[in-house]
C-alpha positions in Angstrom: 20.1 -20.4 -8.7 16.7 -18.7 -9.1 15.8 -16.0 -6.6 13.1 -13.4 -6.4 12.9 -10.3 -4.2 9.2 -10.1 -3.3 9.3 -6.4 -3.5 9.7 -6.9 -7.3 6.1 -8.1 -7.2 5.0 -4.5 -6.7 5.8 -3.3 -10.2 4.1 -6.5 -11.5 1.0 -5.6 -9.5 1.0 -2.1 -11.1 1.2 -3.7 -14.5 -1.6 -6.1 -13.5 -3.9 -3.2 -12.6 -3.1 -1.4 -15.9 -3.7 -4.6 -17.8 -6.9 -5.6 -16.0 -8.4 -2.1 -16.5 -7.8 -3.9 -18.5 -0.2 5.2 -0.4 -1.5 6.7 2.5 -5.0 6.6 0.9 -7.1 6.0 -2.1 -8.1 9.7 -2.1 -6.5 13.2 -2.1 -6.7 15.0 1.2 -6.0 18.4 -0.5 -9.3 18.0 -2.3 -11.4 17.6 0.8 -12.6 21.2 0.8 -12.9 21.6 -2.9 -16.0 21.3 -5.0 -16.4 18.1 -7.0 -17.0 14.4 -7.0 -13.5 13.5 -5.6 -14.4 14.6 -2.1 -17.1 12.0 -1.8 -14.4 9.4 -1.7 -13.5 10.8 1.8 -17.1 11.2 3.0 -20.2 10.0 1.2 -22.2 12.9 2.8 -20.2 15.6 1.0 -22.5 15.9 -2.1 -21.0 17.9 -5.0 -22.8 20.9 -6.4 -23.9 18.9 -9.5 -23.9 15.4 -10.8 -21.0 13.9 -12.7 -20.0 11.2 -15.1 -16.3 10.3 -14.8 -14.4 9.3 -17.9 -13.5 5.6 -17.7 -10.3 4.7 -15.8 -8.7 8.2 -15.9 -11.8 9.7 -14.3 -10.6 8.8 -10.9 -7.0 7.5 -10.8 -4.8 7.6 -7.7 -1.4 6.3 -6.7 0.4 6.8 -3.3 3.7 5.7 -1.8 4.3 6.3 2.0 7.5 5.4 3.8 8.5 6.0 7.4 12.2 6.4 6.6 13.1 5.4 3.1 13.4 8.1 0.4 12.1 7.8 -3.1 15.5 6.8 -4.5 16.0 4.2 -1.8 12.7 2.6 -2.6 13.6 2.4 -6.3 16.9 0.7 -5.4 15.1 -1.9 -3.2 12.5 -2.6 -5.9 15.1 -2.9 -8.7 17.3 -5.1 -6.5 20.1 -5.5 -9.0 22.9 -8.0 -8.3 25.4 -5.1 -8.2 23.3 -3.0 -5.8 25.2 -1.4 -3.1 22.8 1.2 -1.7 22.9 -0.6 1.7 26.6 0.1 1.9 26.1 3.8 2.3 26.4 5.3 5.8 23.8 7.9 4.9 21.4 5.2 4.0 22.0 3.2 7.2 21.8 6.2 9.5 18.3 7.2 8.3 16.8 3.8 9.0 14.3 3.2 11.8 14.3 -0.1 13.8 11.4 -1.1 11.6 11.0 0.6 8.2 7.3 0.6 7.0 6.3 1.1 3.4 2.8 1.3 1.9 1.7 1.5 -1.7 -1.9 2.2 -2.7 -3.3 2.1 -6.2 -6.9 2.7 -7.2 -9.0 3.6 -10.2 -12.7 3.8 -11.0 -13.3 2.0 -14.3 -16.8 3.6 -14.3 -18.4 6.1 -11.9 -21.3 8.5 -11.9 -23.5 10.5 -9.6 -26.8 12.4 -10.1 -29.5 14.2 -8.2 -33.0 12.7 -7.9 -35.3 15.0 -6.0 -33.6 15.8 -2.7 -31.4 12.7 -2.9 -28.0 12.2 -4.5 -27.2 8.8 -5.9 -23.8 7.5 -7.1 -22.5 4.2 -8.6 -18.9 3.1 -9.3 -17.0 0.0 -10.5 -13.4 0.2 -9.4 -10.1 -1.5 -8.7 -8.2 -1.2 -5.4 -4.8 -2.4 -4.4 -3.1 -2.1 -1.0 0.5 -3.2 -0.4 2.2 -3.0 2.9 5.7 -4.0 4.0 7.8 -3.9 7.1 11.6 -4.3 6.7 13.7 -4.4 10.0 16.9 -2.5 10.1 18.6 -5.8 11.0 18.0 -7.0 7.5 20.0 -4.1 6.0 22.7 -4.5 8.6 23.0 -8.2 7.7 23.3 -7.3 4.0 25.9 -4.7 4.8 27.9 -7.0 7.0 27.9 -9.8 4.4 29.0 -7.5 1.6 31.9 -6.2 3.7 33.3 -9.7 4.0 35.8 -11.0 1.5 34.5 -14.5 0.9 37.0 -16.9 -0.7 37.7 -20.6 -0.5 39.3 -20.2 2.9 37.0 -21.4 5.7 38.3 -18.6 8.0 36.4 -16.1 5.8 33.1 -17.6 7.0 33.8 -17.8 10.7 32.1 -15.6 13.3 28.8 -14.9 11.6 25.9 -14.6 14.1 23.0 -12.6 12.7 19.3 -12.5 13.7 16.6 -10.8 11.7 13.1 -10.5 13.1 9.7 -9.2 12.0 9.8 -8.9 8.2 6.4 -8.6 6.6 4.7 -8.2 3.2 1.0 -8.1 2.4 -0.8 -7.5 -0.9 -4.6 -7.1 -1.2 -6.1 -6.6 -4.6 -9.9 -6.5 -5.3 -12.6 -5.0 -7.4 -15.6 -3.1 -6.0 -19.1 -2.3 -7.2 -20.6 0.4 -5.1 -24.0 2.2 -4.7 -24.0 5.5 -2.8 -26.8 7.6 -1.3 -26.8 11.1 0.4 -29.5 13.4 1.5 -29.9 16.7 3.3 -31.9 15.9 6.5 -32.1 19.5 7.5 -30.5 22.8 6.3 -27.6 22.0 8.5 -27.3 18.2 8.6 -26.4 15.9 5.7 -25.9 12.1 5.9 -24.6 9.7 3.3 -23.5 6.1 2.9 -22.3 3.6 0.3 -22.6 -0.2 0.2 -20.0 -2.1 -1.8 -19.8 -5.6 -3.2 -16.2 -6.8 -3.3 -14.6 -9.3 -5.7 -11.3 -10.5 -4.5 -8.5 -10.7 -7.1 -5.7 -11.7 -4.8 -4.3 -11.7 -1.2 -0.8 -12.6 -0.3 0.5 -12.4 3.3 4.1 -13.2 4.2 5.4 -13.1 7.8 9.0 -13.8 8.5 9.2 -14.2 12.3 12.9 -14.9 12.4 16.0 -15.7 10.3 19.1 -16.7 12.2 22.4 -17.3 10.4 25.3 -18.7 12.4 28.8 -20.1 11.6 31.5 -21.4 13.9 33.1 -18.7 16.0 36.6 -17.5 15.2 39.2 -20.0 16.5 36.8 -23.0 16.5 37.3 -24.2 12.9 39.0 -27.4 14.2 35.9 -28.3 16.2 33.2 -27.9 13.6 32.8 -26.7 10.0 29.0 -26.5 10.0 27.1 -23.3 9.2 23.3 -23.1 9.8 20.4 -20.9 8.6 17.3 -21.2 10.8 14.0 -19.8 9.5 10.5 -19.4 10.9 8.1 -18.0 8.2 4.6 -18.4 6.9 3.2 -17.5 3.4 -0.5 -17.4 2.7 -1.7 -16.9 -0.8 -5.3 -16.7 -2.0 -5.5 -16.0 -5.7 -6.0 -17.4 -9.2 -3.6 -14.8 -10.5 -0.5 -15.3 -8.3 1.1 -18.7 -8.3 3.9 -20.1 -6.2 6.1 -22.4 -8.4 8.8 -24.5 -6.9 12.5 -24.7 -7.8 13.9 -27.2 -10.3 14.1 -30.0 -7.7 10.6 -29.3 -6.5 11.9 -28.7 -2.9 10.6 -25.2 -2.1 8.9 -22.1 -3.6 11.4 -19.9 -5.4 9.3 -17.2 -7.0 5.9 -15.6 -7.4 4.4 -16.1 -10.9 1.3 -15.2 -12.8 -1.5 -17.6 -13.4 -4.9 -16.9 -14.9 -7.1 -13.9 -14.1 -10.2 -14.5 -12.0 -11.9 -13.8 -8.7 -10.8 -15.9 -5.7 -13.0 -14.4 -3.0 -16.1 -12.3 -2.3 -17.1 -9.9 0.4 -18.7 -6.6 1.2 -18.1 -3.2 2.8 -19.8 0.0 3.7 -18.9 3.7 3.9 -20.7 6.0 6.3 -20.5 9.8 6.5 -22.1 12.9 8.1 -21.7 16.7 7.7 -23.1 19.3 10.1 -23.1 23.1 9.9 -22.4 24.2 13.4 -22.5 27.9 12.5 -23.3 29.6 9.2 -19.6 29.6 8.3 -18.4 26.6 10.3 -18.9 23.0 9.2 -17.7 19.8 10.8 -17.8 16.4 9.1 -16.8 12.8 9.9 -16.7 9.4 8.1 -15.6 5.8 8.3 -14.6 4.1 5.1 -14.1 0.5 4.0 -15.7 -1.3 6.9 -15.8 -4.8 5.5 -14.0 -8.0 4.6 -13.3 -10.5 1.8 -13.6 -14.2 2.3 -11.1 -16.1 0.1 -12.2 -19.5 -1.2 -10.6 -22.7 -0.1 -9.9 -23.9 -3.6 -7.8 -20.8 -4.4 -5.8 -20.7 -1.1 -2.5 -22.3 -0.4 -0.2 -22.0 2.7 3.6 -22.5 2.8 5.8 -22.6 5.8 9.5 -22.6 6.7 10.3 -23.9 10.1 13.6 -25.7 9.8 17.4 -25.5 10.1 19.5 -25.6 6.9 23.0 -27.0 7.5 26.0 -26.3 5.2 29.5 -27.9 5.4 32.0 -25.1 4.9 34.7 -27.7 4.1 32.7 -28.9 1.1 33.4 -26.5 -1.8 29.8 -27.0 -3.3 28.1 -26.5 0.0 30.3 -23.6 0.9 29.5 -21.9 -2.4 25.8 -22.4 -1.9 26.0 -20.9 1.5 28.0 -17.9 0.3 25.5 -17.3 -2.6 22.6 -17.2 -0.2 24.0 -14.9 2.6 25.8 -12.6 0.1 22.9 -12.2 -2.4 22.1 -8.6 -1.5 18.4 -9.3 -1.6 15.8 -8.0 0.8 13.9 -11.3 0.5 15.6 -14.5 -0.6 13.5 -17.5 -1.3 16.6 -19.8 -1.4 17.2 -18.7 2.2 13.6 -19.1 3.3 12.9 -22.4 1.5 9.1 -22.1 2.0 7.4 -25.4 1.4 3.7 -25.8 0.5 1.8 -27.8 3.1 -0.1 -30.9 2.0 -3.8 -30.4 2.3 -3.2 -26.8 3.2 -6.2 -25.5 1.3 -8.7 -23.7 3.6 -10.8 -20.6 3.3 -9.5 -17.3 4.8 -11.2 -14.1 5.8 -9.3 -10.8 5.6 -10.5 -7.3 6.6 -10.0 -4.2 4.5 -7.8 -1.3 5.2 -10.4 1.0 6.9 -10.1 4.7 7.3 -11.4 7.3 9.8 -11.8 10.9 8.6 -12.5 14.0 10.7 -12.8 17.5 9.1 -13.6 21.1 10.0 -13.9 24.0 7.6 -14.6 27.7 7.9 -15.9 29.7 4.9 -14.8 33.3 4.2 -15.6 35.9 1.6 -19.1 34.6 0.9 -17.7 31.0 0.6 -15.2 32.1 -2.0 -12.4 31.1 0.3 -12.4 28.1 2.7 -9.8 27.1 5.3 -9.9 23.9 7.1 -8.2 21.1 9.0 -8.4 17.4 8.2 -7.4 14.3 10.2 -7.2 10.9 8.6 -6.4 7.6 10.3 -5.8 4.8 7.9 -5.6 1.4 9.6 -3.0 0.1 7.2 -0.7 -2.9 7.7 1.8 -3.2 9.2 1.2 0.1 11.0 -1.7 2.7 11.1 -1.0 5.9 9.1 -2.1 9.1 10.8 -2.1 12.4 9.1 -3.2 16.0 10.0 -3.6 18.3 7.0 -4.2 22.1 7.0 -5.5 23.5 3.7 -6.9 26.6 2.0 -9.1 26.5 -1.0 -10.2 29.2 -3.4 -13.5 28.2 -5.1 -15.1 31.2 -6.8 -17.1 28.8 -9.1 -17.9 25.1 -9.4 -15.7 25.0 -12.5 -12.6 26.6 -11.0 -11.0 25.5 -7.6 -7.5 25.7 -6.4 -6.2 24.4 -3.1 -2.9 24.2 -1.2 -2.2 22.0 1.8 0.4 21.4 4.5 0.6 18.0 6.2 2.4 17.7 9.5 2.7 14.1 10.5 3.9 11.6 7.8 6.5 13.9 6.3 7.6 15.5 9.6 6.2 18.9 8.5 7.9 18.9 5.1 5.0 17.9 2.9 3.1 20.4 0.8 0.1 19.7 -1.5 -1.5 21.4 -4.4 -4.7 20.7 -6.3 -6.4 22.3 -9.3 -9.9 21.9 -10.7 -10.5 23.5 -14.1 -13.7 22.6 -15.8 -13.9 18.8 -16.2 -10.2 18.3 -15.3 -8.8 17.7 -11.8 -5.2 17.0 -10.7 -3.4 17.2 -7.5 -0.9 15.8 -5.0 -0.7 15.8 -1.2 3.1 15.2 -1.3 5.0 17.4 -3.7 8.1 15.7 -5.1 11.3 17.3 -3.8 13.9 14.9 -5.1 15.4 11.5 -4.2 14.9 11.9 -0.4 11.2 12.5 -0.7 9.5 9.8 1.6 5.9 10.3 0.6 4.7 10.7 -3.0 1.2 10.6 -4.5 -0.8 11.9 -7.4 -4.5 12.0 -8.3 -6.0 12.6 -11.8 -9.7 13.0 -12.6 -11.7 13.9 -15.7 -15.5 14.1 -15.5 -18.5 15.3 -17.5 -20.8 17.6 -15.4 -24.5 16.7 -15.1 -27.5 18.3 -13.4 -27.0 20.9 -10.7 -27.9 20.5 -7.0 -30.5 23.2 -7.3 -32.8 20.9 -9.4 -33.3 18.9 -6.2 -34.6 21.9 -4.3 -37.4 22.9 -6.6 
């Protein structure tokens, strides 16, 4: 029996991005008050002190994992999903779960990016890859897996009696696209700076799975003489728009049993804008705000397919073959089991789809000390991710004696319940940092940012 946990798609997507280069965000909050090109990813009005040319791919590379309840080791166990996995049998694991456990993975890189001053204006261009993955796993799924693993299934029908489990609200969404952007920023006055970016989007793939309900039921204890029927009821929808991700069926052609790779290509097109502003309230106090990724992608009809499961599967527990099949499904230990879902592609299901991007709102305030050598600030970010918006409040301090040397430390209070510290360093053309330092297997938020750029003309050339 061929089964696939859809969470295993995530490492495949990572490999896809690496090959085609061929979290909470696609930027580093700790870098917001540092000098350099990376802060323009937060706010297109925050012009760097000089132009830049980023080294291809590694010039701007970011990866983030955010979880509401699952630690790093838990996430790895879920993704690996080995047949002998037993992480869900641990009381410590079960006790840390929320009613709904949200997980977000964000991967991004700029294949090419550059910025330069022309008179009083700052221009920038980039060609990049973006990938957003969001999942919601209800606690009832882990409880179901725990309960089934605690049962001693044998050939005796009594081992199967009394199962009555319901799982609601499981979701998975993957959105992958390339962007080509053109940015512009300008000092309107000595205190006010505005900026924006327009982006053309090339859709690589979008997959959206909603499992509204799974209900597994067998005869109650003491009723084996009345009926021997077990049932699995499923209500789920899978939408896929991609040339790259295919949905092959099982050997009998009855239902989808895996996600496979097809041919690389663009399956949709769209656009987006970033808008930003920065205003110096006082000589030492600056406030700033931006909205990012306001846009959409329209996926083509010819590259879209829809599959549904809205049926009841019946198994006869007195039939050894049917009994074994039922046991294999309910005791698989998989977060997502395609043999349980039995998603079937709809005839003539091709239709165009439009999906919005994961937009972000950014609000920042900073105060400069010691002749701008030291800056302290606070930053709020609200990322309208799926299945749940990610809010974060970060306090940071940055030492920036020169453009070539900056070091910053941060403390984020929301996503990590006040246990998340960040650190970033800029040394000449090299930049590296993290908002969530790794503190072992129970770390719930992890990210890293790497940048390498060649400096170009200084800002002062625009003021002559």
